[in-house]
C-alpha positions as CSV (number, residue, x, y, z in Angstrom):
1,M,110.9,116.6,101.1
2,L,112.2,112.9,99.1
3,H,110.2,110.4,98.8
4,F,111.0,106.5,98.8
5,I,109.6,103.6,97.8
6,I,110.4,100.7,99.7
7,T,109.0,97.1,98.7
8,G,109.3,94.8,101.7
9,G,109.2,97.6,104.0
10,C,107.5,95.6,107.2
11,G,110.1,92.7,107.2
12,F,113.8,92.6,109.1
13,I,115.7,95.0,107.1
14,G,113.2,96.5,105.7
15,S,111.4,98.4,109.2
16,H,115.1,99.5,110.0
17,L,114.8,101.4,106.8
18,V,111.5,103.1,107.0
19,E,112.5,104.0,110.9
20,R,116.1,105.9,109.3
21,L,114.2,107.3,106.9
22,I,111.5,109.0,108.7
23,T,114.1,110.6,111.4
24,Q,115.3,112.0,108.3
25,E,111.7,113.5,107.4
26,C,111.7,111.7,104.3
27,A,108.2,110.2,103.0
28,V,107.9,106.8,102.7
29,T,105.7,104.8,101.0
30,V,105.9,100.9,102.3
31,I,104.9,98.4,99.9
32,D,104.3,94.8,101.8
33,D,101.9,92.0,101.8
34,M,102.9,90.8,104.9
35,R,103.3,87.5,104.8
36,I,106.1,87.7,106.5
37,G,107.3,90.9,108.1
38,K,104.6,92.3,110.1
39,H,106.3,95.8,111.8
40,I,104.2,98.6,111.4
41,I,105.5,102.1,112.2
42,D,103.0,105.0,113.1
43,S,103.8,108.0,111.5
44,P,103.0,110.5,109.4
45,Y,105.6,110.4,107.0
46,V,104.4,106.6,106.3
47,T,102.3,105.4,104.0
48,Y,101.8,101.4,103.9
49,I,99.6,100.2,100.6
50,K,99.1,96.3,102.1
51,E,99.6,94.2,99.2
52,D,102.0,92.1,96.9
53,V,104.2,94.1,94.7
54,C,102.8,93.0,91.3
55,N,99.4,94.0,92.4
56,V,100.6,97.8,92.7
57,S,100.5,99.9,89.6
58,T,102.1,103.5,89.1
59,S,98.5,105.0,89.4
60,D,98.5,103.8,93.4
61,I,101.8,106.0,94.2
62,F,103.1,109.3,93.7
63,H,106.0,110.0,92.2
64,A,109.4,108.7,93.7
65,D,112.7,110.1,94.6
66,G,114.1,106.6,94.5
67,I,112.6,103.1,95.0
68,I,114.4,100.5,97.7
69,H,113.5,97.2,96.5
70,L,113.8,94.8,99.5
71,A,110.5,92.0,98.8
72,N,111.5,88.5,97.3
73,T,111.5,84.6,98.7
74,P,114.7,84.4,100.4
75,R,116.2,81.2,102.4
76,V,118.3,79.1,100.7
77,R,116.9,76.1,101.5
78,L,113.2,77.1,101.6
79,A,113.7,77.6,98.0
80,F,114.3,73.9,97.4
81,E,111.1,73.3,99.5
82,E,108.7,75.8,97.0
83,P,111.0,76.3,93.9
84,V,108.0,78.3,92.2
85,D,107.2,80.7,94.9
86,A,111.5,81.4,95.0
87,I,111.6,81.8,91.8
88,M,108.1,83.7,90.5
89,N,108.4,85.8,93.8
90,N,111.9,87.3,92.5
91,I,111.3,88.0,89.0
92,G,107.3,88.6,89.1
93,P,108.4,91.8,91.8
94,T,111.7,92.9,90.1
95,T,110.0,93.5,86.8
96,H,107.6,95.9,88.2
97,V,109.3,98.1,90.2
98,A,111.5,98.1,86.6
99,E,108.5,99.4,85.5
100,W,108.2,102.3,88.2
101,A,111.6,103.4,87.8
102,K,111.1,103.5,84.2
103,K,108.1,106.1,84.7
104,Y,109.3,108.0,87.7
105,D,112.9,108.1,85.9
106,C,114.3,107.5,89.3
107,P,117.2,105.1,90.7
108,L,116.3,101.5,91.6
109,F,118.3,100.1,94.4
110,F,118.1,96.5,94.2
111,A,118.5,94.0,97.1
112,Q,121.1,90.6,96.2
113,S,122.6,88.2,98.8
114,S,126.1,87.4,99.2
115,S,124.9,83.7,97.3
116,T,124.3,85.5,94.3
117,V,128.3,86.2,94.3
118,F,129.6,82.9,95.1
119,S,127.2,80.2,94.0
120,D,126.1,79.3,90.4
121,P,123.0,80.3,89.2
122,L,121.6,77.1,88.8
123,S,122.6,76.5,92.5
124,N,119.5,76.8,93.7
125,P,116.1,78.2,93.2
126,Y,117.0,81.3,95.0
127,T,119.8,81.9,93.3
128,F,118.4,81.8,90.1
129,G,115.4,83.9,90.5
130,K,117.9,86.4,91.7
131,F,120.1,85.8,88.8
132,V,117.2,86.9,86.3
133,S,115.6,89.8,87.7
134,E,119.0,91.2,87.2
135,E,118.8,90.3,83.9
136,V,115.5,91.8,84.3
137,L,117.0,94.9,85.2
138,N,119.4,94.7,82.6
139,L,117.3,94.7,80.1
140,Y,115.4,97.9,81.2
141,A,118.4,99.6,81.6
142,R,119.7,98.8,78.1
143,H,116.4,100.0,76.1
144,W,114.6,102.3,79.1
145,G,117.3,103.5,80.3
146,I,116.5,102.8,84.0
147,K,119.4,102.9,86.4
148,Y,119.9,100.5,89.4
149,H,122.2,100.0,91.7
150,S,122.9,96.2,93.2
151,M,122.9,95.8,97.0
152,Y,124.6,92.6,98.2
153,F,123.6,91.5,102.0
154,Y,125.9,89.0,103.5
155,N,123.8,87.4,106.5
156,V,122.1,89.9,108.2
157,Y,121.6,89.9,112.0
158,G,119.9,91.7,115.1
159,P,116.5,92.8,116.4
160,R,113.3,92.0,114.2
161,E,115.1,89.0,112.3
162,A,112.4,87.3,109.9
163,E,110.8,84.1,111.3
164,Y,110.8,81.2,109.0
165,G,111.0,78.2,111.4
166,E,113.4,75.9,110.3
167,Y,114.6,77.3,107.3
168,S,115.1,80.6,109.1
169,T,119.0,82.2,109.7
170,V,121.2,80.6,111.7
171,I,121.4,83.3,114.4
172,R,117.7,83.0,114.5
173,A,117.0,79.6,114.0
174,F,120.1,79.5,117.0
175,K,117.8,81.9,118.9
176,N,115.3,80.0,118.9
177,K,116.3,76.6,120.0
178,V,117.7,78.2,122.7
179,L,114.9,80.0,124.1
180,N,113.1,76.5,123.3
181,N,115.9,75.0,125.9
182,E,116.8,72.9,122.1
183,P,120.1,71.8,121.2
184,L,121.4,73.9,118.6
185,R,120.9,71.8,115.1
186,I,124.4,72.2,112.6
187,Y,124.4,70.7,108.9
188,G,127.5,69.0,108.3
189,T,130.7,69.9,109.9
190,G,129.7,73.1,110.9
191,L,132.8,74.5,108.9
192,K,130.7,76.6,106.5
193,T,131.5,79.9,107.2
194,R,129.7,83.6,107.0
195,D,130.3,87.0,107.2
196,F,127.7,88.5,109.5
197,T,126.4,91.5,109.5
198,Y,124.4,93.7,111.8
199,V,121.4,95.1,110.5
200,E,122.0,98.7,111.3
201,D,125.4,98.6,109.5
202,V,123.7,97.7,106.4
203,V,120.8,100.1,107.0
204,E,123.2,102.7,107.4
205,G,125.1,101.5,104.2
206,I,121.6,101.7,102.4
207,L,121.6,105.3,103.5
208,R,125.1,106.6,102.3
209,L,124.3,105.1,98.8
210,I,121.0,106.7,98.2
211,F,122.0,110.2,99.4
212,S,125.5,110.1,97.5
213,T,125.5,111.7,94.6
214,K,128.3,109.5,93.0
215,R,126.7,106.1,93.4
216,P,128.6,103.2,92.8
217,K,127.1,100.5,90.6
218,E,126.7,97.8,93.3
219,I,128.0,97.9,96.8
220,H,129.2,95.1,99.8
221,L,127.6,95.6,103.0
222,G,129.5,93.0,104.6
223,A,131.4,92.6,107.7
224,G,134.8,91.7,106.3
225,Y,135.0,89.0,108.8
226,P,133.9,85.7,108.4
227,Y,133.2,83.0,111.5
228,S,132.3,79.7,111.0
229,I,128.6,78.1,111.9
230,L,130.7,76.3,114.7
231,E,131.9,79.6,116.0
232,I,128.5,80.9,115.8
233,A,127.2,77.7,118.1
234,N,129.7,77.7,120.0
235,A,129.4,81.6,121.2
236,F,125.6,80.7,122.6
237,D,127.3,78.0,125.1
238,H,124.4,75.6,124.5
239,P,124.3,72.0,123.4
240,V,124.2,70.9,119.2
241,V,123.8,68.4,117.2
242,Y,124.6,68.0,114.0
243,E,122.8,66.2,110.9
244,F,123.2,65.7,107.5
245,D,124.4,68.9,105.1
246,K,121.6,70.8,103.1
247,P,122.4,71.3,99.1
248,G,122.8,74.1,97.2
249,E,124.1,76.5,100.1
250,S,127.6,78.3,99.5
251,Q,130.6,76.7,101.7
252,H,132.0,80.1,102.3
253,T,131.2,83.6,102.0
254,F,133.4,86.6,102.6
255,C,132.9,90.3,102.1
256,E,136.1,91.7,100.3
257,K,135.3,95.4,100.2
258,P,132.3,96.4,103.1
259,F,130.9,99.8,102.0
260,V,130.4,100.3,105.6
261,R,132.8,99.5,108.7
262,R,131.3,97.0,111.0
263,S,130.1,99.0,114.4
264,M,128.9,95.4,115.8
265,D,131.0,91.8,116.2
266,V,128.3,89.1,116.1
267,I,129.9,86.9,118.6
268,E,130.1,90.0,121.4
269,Y,126.3,90.3,120.2
270,I,125.2,86.8,120.5
271,K,127.0,86.8,123.6
272,D,124.9,90.0,124.6
273,W,121.5,88.5,123.5
274,K,122.4,85.6,125.9
275,R,123.2,88.2,129.0
276,R,120.0,90.2,128.3
277,T,118.1,86.7,127.9
278,H,119.0,85.2,131.4
279,N,118.9,88.0,132.7
280,A,114.8,89.2,131.8
């Protein structure tokens, strides 16, 4: 039985990944401090360590066939409010998982973000933390030979999206406004574009990567079809208000070479969500 360690496995993407892995009878150890993610799966295949990644030593876990590192502090705008948290909660956990990969001589799959591709590393604390984390992995690769693979995520949406209040992802934030009968908030002109990716497509891409015999150094998990924020707002068919733009975010993200073909279009997802919400 293959055994995978997933950091952040109680969160949005992590919990979906855990569900898919146990259907393939893989053993999973989830390490999550549950500050954000709360999703627990009752299965004999899953063990939960409810701790900060930095508080878990290699003596607390058994041999791993792979480590999927999803634990970090996301959200660019939140990172400006809490820069220390955004930086340290990327670099510290990444250093620890690199140490685990060294001990177990297993591959490490590192969750990136499209913002780390399209932005200057100094454009915001979150991207900076990701940039330094990758340098940590390069250090471990050079001196201890660990093998790591970067997974670039492009604006993931779907069931169980993480709740960050006003710092939530666009889709989650707009859902909240609709449910509370408040206008959607658009920062700037609404012409920024994002490549929105369905969570199940992301999970499918991760599975293909970790089970592949010939793994690419990096994969891009996006839809390959960007929409403007204004188009997303229009799909919700709900009143909007415009506010001053927020600094540090990319103007455009686009996945040129998606690792998997998209199974869901975000506009259709939103319209279906609206129908189900109104019929509930």
